[in-house]
C-alpha positions in Angstrom: 91.2 86.5 102.8 88.5 85.0 99.7 87.4 86.9 97.0 84.2 87.4 96.5 82.9 88.7 93.8 79.2 90.3 94.1 76.8 91.3 90.5 74.6 94.0 90.9 72.6 95.0 87.4 69.8 97.1 88.5 68.3 99.3 91.1 66.0 96.8 92.7 68.3 93.9 92.9 71.0 96.3 94.3 68.4 96.9 97.2 67.5 93.6 98.2 71.4 93.2 98.7 73.0 96.5 99.8 74.0 94.9 103.5 75.3 91.9 101.9 78.1 93.6 100.2 78.7 95.9 103.2 79.1 93.2 105.6 81.5 91.3 103.0 83.0 94.9 102.2 83.6 95.2 105.9 84.5 91.4 107.0 88.2 90.5 107.2 87.2 87.2 106.2 86.3 88.5 102.5 87.9 90.5 99.8 85.1 92.5 98.0 84.5 92.7 94.4 81.8 94.7 93.5 80.8 94.5 89.5 78.3 97.2 88.5 76.7 96.9 85.2 73.1 96.9 83.3 70.8 99.6 83.9 72.7 101.3 86.9 75.0 102.8 84.0 72.3 104.1 81.8 71.0 107.9 81.8 67.2 106.8 81.3 66.8 104.7 84.3 68.8 107.5 86.1 72.3 106.3 86.3 71.8 104.0 89.7 75.2 104.1 90.3 75.5 106.8 92.0 73.2 105.7 94.6 76.2 102.9 95.0 78.9 105.6 95.9 76.5 107.8 98.0 76.3 103.7 100.6 80.2 104.5 100.4 81.3 102.1 97.7 83.9 103.5 95.6 86.0 100.9 94.3 83.8 98.7 92.2 84.3 97.7 88.3 81.7 98.8 85.9 81.0 97.0 82.7 78.8 98.9 80.4 76.7 97.0 78.0 75.8 99.5 75.9 71.9 98.9 76.8 70.9 101.4 74.4 68.0 100.7 74.1 65.4 97.9 75.5 64.1 96.4 72.3 64.4 92.4 72.0 66.9 92.5 69.8 69.1 95.1 71.6 69.1 93.5 75.1 70.2 90.0 73.5 73.0 92.1 72.1 73.7 93.8 75.1 74.2 90.5 76.6 76.8 89.1 74.5 78.8 91.9 75.1 78.5 91.8 78.5 79.5 88.2 77.8 83.0 89.6 76.7 83.8 92.1 78.8 82.5 89.8 81.8 84.8 87.0 80.7 87.9 89.5 80.2 86.9 91.0 83.9 87.2 87.6 85.3 90.4 86.2 84.0 92.2 89.5 85.5 91.0 89.3 89.0 90.0 85.3 89.8 87.1 85.1 92.6 87.0 82.4 94.4 83.1 83.0 94.2 80.5 84.7 92.1 77.6 86.0 93.9 73.9 86.7 91.9 70.7 87.6 92.8 67.4 87.0 91.7 66.2 86.8 87.7 67.5 89.5 86.1 68.9 88.3 82.3 72.0 90.1 82.7 72.6 87.0 85.0 72.4 85.0 82.2 75.8 85.5 80.2 77.6 86.1 83.8 76.8 82.7 85.1 77.5 81.2 81.8 81.0 82.8 81.5 81.7 81.7 85.3 80.6 78.2 84.7 82.7 77.7 81.8 85.7 79.6 83.7 85.2 77.1 86.3 84.4 80.0 89.0 81.5 78.6 91.5 78.2 80.8 91.6 76.0 81.5 94.4 72.4 82.2 93.6 70.7 84.4 95.9 66.6 83.9 95.8 66.3 80.7 93.0 63.3 78.7 93.5 60.4 81.2 93.2 58.1 81.1 90.0 57.0 84.4 88.1 54.5 83.0 85.3 54.0 86.3 83.5 58.2 87.1 82.8 60.3 85.3 80.8 62.1 86.0 84.6 61.0 82.6 85.5 63.3 80.8 83.1 66.1 82.4 83.5 65.8 81.9 86.8 65.5 78.3 86.9 68.3 78.6 84.2 70.7 80.5 87.1 69.8 77.9 89.6 71.3 75.3 87.4 74.4 76.8 86.2 75.4 77.7 90.8 76.9 75.7 93.1 75.1 77.4 96.2 71.7 78.6 97.1 70.1 80.6 99.3 66.5 81.1 98.6 64.0 83.0 100.4 61.8 80.1 101.9 60.7 76.4 102.5 58.9 75.9 99.1 61.5 77.4 96.9 64.4 75.8 98.8 62.6 72.3 98.1 61.9 73.1 94.4 65.8 73.5 94.0 66.2 70.3 95.6 63.2 68.8 93.3 65.5 70.3 90.3 68.2 67.9 91.2 70.2 70.0 93.0 72.4 69.2 96.2 70.4 69.4 99.2 73.5 69.7 100.9 73.9 73.2 99.1 70.4 75.0 99.5 70.1 76.8 102.8 67.0 78.7 103.1 68.1 81.9 104.8 64.6 84.2 103.6 65.2 87.4 101.5 67.5 89.6 101.7 64.7 92.6 100.8 63.5 92.4 104.1 66.9 93.2 106.2 66.1 96.5 105.1 63.3 97.3 108.1 65.6 96.1 110.3 68.6 98.0 109.5 67.4 101.2 107.7 65.5 104.2 109.8 63.0 105.2 107.8 61.8 108.8 107.0 58.4 109.8 108.6 55.1 110.9 106.5 56.2 114.7 107.3 59.8 113.9 105.9 58.2 112.2 103.1 55.7 115.4 102.0 58.5 118.2 102.1 61.1 115.7 100.2 58.6 114.8 97.7 56.2 117.9 97.5 53.2 115.6 98.6 49.9 116.9 100.5 50.2 115.7 103.7 46.7 115.3 104.1 45.7 113.2 101.4 46.2 109.0 100.7 49.1 108.4 98.6 49.5 105.4 96.2 52.7 104.1 94.8 52.7 102.8 91.5 55.5 100.6 90.3 54.5 98.6 86.9 57.3 96.5 85.0 56.2 95.0 81.8 54.9 91.2 81.3 57.6 89.7 79.1 55.5 86.7 78.1 52.9 89.0 76.8 53.4 91.7 73.6 54.0 95.5 74.0 50.2 96.5 73.0 48.6 94.4 75.7 51.4 96.0 78.5 50.1 99.2 77.4 46.5 98.7 77.5 46.8 97.3 81.3 49.1 100.4 82.3 46.9 102.6 80.6 43.5 100.6 82.6 45.5 101.2 85.6 46.4 105.4 85.1 42.4 105.8 84.1 41.3 104.3 87.2 43.8 106.2 89.4 42.6 109.3 87.4 38.6 108.8 89.1 39.9 108.4 92.4 39.5 112.0 94.2 41.8 112.7 97.1 44.9 110.7 96.4 48.0 111.2 95.2 50.4 108.6 93.2 54.5 108.4 93.2 54.9 106.7 90.3 58.3 104.6 89.4 59.9 104.2 86.2 59.5 100.5 84.8 62.8 98.5 84.9 64.6 97.6 81.6 62.9 95.0 80.3 61.3 94.9 76.7 58.9 97.6 76.4 60.0 99.6 79.5 60.8 102.7 77.5 57.6 102.6 76.2 56.2 102.6 79.6 58.4 105.3 80.7 57.5 107.9 77.9 53.5 107.1 78.7 53.7 107.4 82.0 55.9 110.7 81.7 53.1 112.2 79.4 50.4 111.4 81.9 52.4 113.1 85.0 52.8 116.1 82.5 49.1 115.9 82.6 48.0 115.3 86.3 51.2 117.7 87.6 49.4 117.9 91.1 48.3 114.6 91.9 50.7 112.4 89.8 54.9 112.0 90.8 57.2 110.3 88.2 60.7 109.2 89.8 63.6 107.5 87.5 64.8 106.3 90.7 63.8 106.3 94.4 66.4 105.3 96.2 66.1 102.0 99.0 65.2 104.7 101.9 62.5 106.5 100.2 61.0 103.5 98.8 60.6 101.4 102.2 59.9 104.3 103.9 56.8 105.1 101.4 55.7 101.9 101.7 54.9 102.5 105.6 53.2 105.6 104.7 51.1 104.5 101.7 47.9 103.2 101.5 48.4 100.7 98.7 50.9 100.1 96.2 49.6 99.2 92.8 51.7 97.1 90.1 53.1 94.5 89.4 56.4 94.3 91.6 57.9 91.8 93.4 58.5 94.6 95.9 54.6 94.3 96.9 54.7 90.8 97.1 57.7 90.8 99.1 58.7 93.8 101.0 55.2 95.2 101.6 53.8 92.4 104.1 56.5 93.4 106.3 55.3 96.8 106.1 51.3 95.8 106.8 50.9 97.9 103.5 47.9 96.6 101.2 49.3 95.7 97.4 47.2 95.4 94.5 48.9 92.9 91.9 47.8 93.3 88.2 48.6 90.4 85.9 50.1 87.5 85.8 53.8 88.9 86.5 54.3 87.8 90.1 51.5 84.7 89.4 53.3 82.0 91.6 55.0 83.8 94.3 54.0 82.9 97.8 51.3 85.6 98.4 50.9 87.3 101.9 46.9 88.4 103.3 48.1 91.8 102.6 47.8 91.3 98.6 44.9 91.7 96.6 45.4 90.5 92.6 43.5 91.5 90.0 43.8 91.7 86.2 44.5 94.5 84.0 40.6 95.1 82.8 39.5 98.6 84.1 36.5 97.0 86.5 38.6 94.4 87.9 41.2 97.1 88.8 38.5 99.7 90.6 37.0 96.5 92.1 40.5 95.4 94.1 40.4 99.2 94.9 37.1 99.4 96.4 38.2 96.2 98.7 41.0 98.0 100.0 38.4 99.3 102.7 36.3 96.6 103.5 36.1 95.4 106.8 37.1 91.6 106.2 40.3 93.1 104.3 41.5 95.2 106.7 41.1 92.6 109.2 43.4 90.4 107.1 45.5 93.2 107.3 46.4 93.1 110.9 47.4 89.6 111.2 49.0 89.5 107.5 52.7 87.4 107.9 55.5 86.8 105.8 56.7 83.9 104.8 60.0 85.3 103.0 62.4 85.3 106.5 63.0 87.7 109.3 64.8 90.5 108.2 68.5 88.7 108.7 69.4 86.8 105.9 72.3 88.7 105.6 73.9 87.5 109.0 72.8 83.9 107.7 74.4 84.2 103.9 77.6 85.5 105.6 77.9 82.5 108.1 77.1 80.1 105.6 80.0 81.6 103.2 82.4 81.3 105.9 81.4 77.5 106.4 82.0 76.5 103.3 
């Protein structure tokens, strides 16, 4: 059996690779070594390791990187803690391969340790561009350290090869996040309304906003304030809000959103973590997603869900016709929301297609791993 060590450090990335973890766990060709770290283990982000346990993955390794605040210095220090703890773990369990996904800063110390210790790395979702976050540089660094690559689209695959990586080790499989649409039985609008105390007669918006880590905290707070103020002006709408991730400035944004929710208790609903089933189900029922989450760019086209993408965090990614981009001013956000009901946009939305695969990335990755 080949020992496959899969890393998960956040709720979003776990939702992407949940089925890959299950397939490897159930396949006699592999021995799963699951490592849970990052914001999964912090109360502020809802102790999302419990979602992993609910899915039946009880045998895993926890590495607490002491992520007590989201200040820049604390994030850097916590990466040092993770490097030490992960290296000790690798020395004990000796995996044949480490699998990492995306562009979280937690992956840098993990990949550094794996590279130095001679453990091959497989990188999922490399080759993308996101100009509005330091994730862009992190993603490239991870790709440079990895041996095997599973990008989500053809353009990203070409980018990886242009970096000088071995073309024989670049496999375009699509985005594993889309596998949820084929594997999850989503909740109905009635079920969602009961679960989250929503009014089924009103429009629902889903707000997910993360810090643009190339901008100042104050600039980020201005943008989220503008989004909230615009949403307050819209009648007959309820807004489901999810916490930001554990980037610099995330705590301050979450604090602001929590306070605004207290003022608008019947219109705004604030959650630490919705979970993948609820999030995908809501994506099929909401009138739009607003914010700057990659889920609006990658997953939402498969649900024909309109997206208002605010700011530059996702600039550079391939975008489908369901996405309307705007800057962070109140005027531009209002203008983008007004386009949702235009005949031109609604016509494009009908024929939206995704460049990110067909929802069968997990099977492709498993077959490739077995052939290596």
